[in-house]
N, C-alpha and C positions, 0 to 999 in steps of 0.2 A: 503495500499499499503504500500513496505519497500522496505529494502535495501539488500543487498549478501555482505556477510564475504568478496566477490572477488577481485583480481582489478577496475573492470570496475566500485567496487561503492566506493575506497578505496578512495575518494576524504571526501567526507565526512564523514567518520572514523577521516579522518585528523583531517575534523575540528568539530566536535565532543570529538573527543582528544584531541581537547588545551581548548574547553569550561571549559571540566572538571578542567583542574587544575586550571584554574580564579575561584572552589574552593571547596574546601572535601566534602558541601553538596550535590552538582553534586554529580547528580545517573544518569547510563543512565540501562535500561532493555533489552540484547538480550535475546530474543521470537526466541526459539528453538523447530516448530515443530517439527520436524522428535522424535525429544524421547521422548516415549508417556510418563506418569506419571506414569499407574497399581499399584501394593501394594509399599509400600516403607521399602522392608528388607529389609538389613544390603547389600545387595547382588546389591538390582537394590541402590541402593543410592552410595554404589561405582560406580558401571558402571556408573551412572545421575556422578556423581562428577567426573569421568574421563573428558565425552565426556563436560560437561561443564567447566575444564578448557579445550578441545580441543578450545568450541567455545568462548572463550575470552583471548588467548594467536595467534588466529584467528584474532579478532577486537586490541590488540596488537602491529599483525603486519602490520596490515593497520593504524595501527596510527599518522605511522611516524615520532613520541613519540625517544627521548633517550632512551634508559635500563630507567635510573633509575625516570625517569618521568612517566616512563611508569609502572612501581615499584607504584610512586605514588600516581595514576589513578588506579591503581588496584583495593583495596575497595570499588572504587567506580562504579563497573561496576557489575550487579546482571542478575544470570541465570531468567529464565519465557519457563515451561515444558509443551512438551503436545498439541497435534492436535486441540483441541478444546473449546481454552483460547480464541481467540477470534470470537468463534465462537454468534454472535449476537444469535441467535431463540436459540439458547440453554438457555443462558444467562436468554431472557425473559420470557423460559418457568419457571424458578427458580424467 
């Protein structure tokens, strides 16, 4: 189960963002199941980076934090891409 980066789940992102402020060793992994991994060519890397920045911006927008606080936690947020990341059946095969 998860949450979206939409307004309906904003309260969760506000709490998570405040939690990040309490220590720079704390991290958040944002799972983007809509962006496929595929091959990692330079073109794909640029597309992924653009998509990642958009996802990260959505999170920061929903954080309810001031811009200086958003900048502070920005390096504590990491992407996970691909629609098979949480595929338990596939993971059990490997």
